[in-house]
C-alpha positions as semicolon CSV with decimal commas, in nm:
position;residue;x (nm);y (nm);z (nm)
1;M;-2,071;-0,709;0,348
2;D;-2,060;-0,918;0,664
3;T;-1,743;-0,997;0,853
4;P;-1,641;-1,354;0,762
5;S;-1,654;-1,619;1,041
6;T;-1,335;-1,784;0,924
7;A;-0,974;-1,668;0,905
8;T;-0,831;-1,515;0,583
9;V;-0,472;-1,624;0,522
10;I;-0,242;-1,485;0,255
11;A;0,081;-1,691;0,281
12;D;0,299;-1,482;0,051
13;L;0,197;-1,122;-0,026
14;A;0,471;-1,067;-0,279
15;A;0,343;-1,365;-0,479
16;E;-0,004;-1,214;-0,514
17;V;0,117;-0,962;-0,783
18;V;0,367;-0,938;-1,057
19;V;0,532;-0,602;-1,090
20;P;0,437;-0,462;-1,437
21;V;0,711;-0,326;-1,675
22;D;0,690;0,050;-1,683
23;G;0,365;0,057;-1,480
24;T;0,173;0,011;-1,164
25;L;-0,084;-0,236;-1,052
26;S;-0,325;-0,251;-0,766
27;R;-0,520;-0,546;-0,644
28;V;-0,779;-0,573;-0,364
29;L;-0,691;-0,870;-0,150
30;Y;-0,955;-0,838;0,121
31;K;-1,256;-0,614;0,188
32;D;-1,521;-0,606;0,457
33;D;-1,720;-0,334;0,636
34;N;-1,419;-0,212;0,839
35;L;-1,107;-0,308;0,645
36;R;-0,977;-0,300;0,298
37;L;-0,632;-0,449;0,188
38;V;-0,490;-0,338;-0,141
39;L;-0,156;-0,472;-0,276
40;F;0,026;-0,232;-0,506
41;A;0,308;-0,317;-0,745
42;F;0,528;-0,047;-0,891
43;D;0,805;-0,076;-1,145
44;A;1,112;0,143;-1,082
45;N;1,041;0,519;-1,131
46;Q;0,665;0,478;-1,125
47;E;0,458;0,686;-0,888
48;L;0,132;0,746;-0,719
49;T;0,091;1,126;-0,716
50;E;-0,010;1,323;-0,411
51;H;-0,359;1,252;-0,294
52;T;-0,549;1,212;0,034
53;A;-0,775;0,947;0,174
54;A;-1,095;0,991;0,384
55;M;-0,988;0,722;0,622
56;P;-0,683;0,628;0,820
57;A;-0,449;0,380;0,649
58;V;-0,131;0,173;0,715
59;L;0,129;0,122;0,446
60;Q;0,382;-0,170;0,465
61;V;0,667;-0,230;0,220
62;I;0,682;-0,595;0,119
63;T;0,962;-0,579;-0,146
64;G;1,170;-0,304;-0,304
65;S;1,210;0,057;-0,193
66;A;1,007;0,372;-0,233
67;R;1,030;0,735;-0,153
68;L;0,723;0,831;0,052
69;T;0,608;1,190;0,090
70;L;0,385;1,209;0,404
71;G;0,264;1,561;0,442
72;A;0,582;1,766;0,474
73;D;0,801;1,462;0,555
74;V;0,992;1,260;0,304
75;T;1,130;0,913;0,388
76;T;1,275;0,616;0,205
77;A;1,082;0,298;0,283
78;T;1,230;-0,048;0,249
79;P;1,099;-0,401;0,334
80;G;0,974;-0,398;0,692
81;T;0,883;-0,025;0,691
82;W;0,549;0,041;0,852
83;V;0,364;0,371;0,819
84;H;0,037;0,495;0,982
85;M;-0,131;0,776;0,788
86;P;-0,419;0,960;0,951
87;A;-0,719;1,050;0,734
88;H;-0,666;1,344;0,502
89;L;-0,287;1,342;0,513
90;P;-0,149;1,438;0,173
91;H;0,089;1,158;0,056
92;S;0,255;1,017;-0,248
93;V;0,476;0,724;-0,348
94;F;0,766;0,705;-0,589
95;A;0,928;0,359;-0,652
96;L;1,303;0,368;-0,648
97;E;1,312;0,010;-0,773
98;P;1,045;-0,255;-0,842
99;T;0,835;-0,237;-0,531
100;V;0,539;-0,414;-0,364
101;L;0,341;-0,225;-0,096
102;L;0,044;-0,334;0,122
103;L;-0,207;-0,065;0,195
104;T;-0,461;-0,131;0,475
105;M;-0,749;0,116;0,485
106;I;-0,944;0,133;0,813
107;R;-1,299;0,253;0,843
108;N;-1,375;0,437;1,160
């Protein structure tokens, strides 16, 4: 996929998904050869169990709050929280309330 020659604008990230009742949802918002943006929506008490990724990633909380396990560290993330995760870092997400997260995966 070629890099587009025009800007991509998403005016309201939270409006791009509806938090499902008793579930999770993911939606790819943008993808090119170097970058992939995925918006996640979690209802309260929903989780993404521990996993790793082959590439570095950035996680940003748009709405809600979530408990993030990042390797051996645990933190509560709220709107405005920004997290860089190196490749292969074990991590998981547990939504403390309905939550929307933006994940940016970066190809090296």
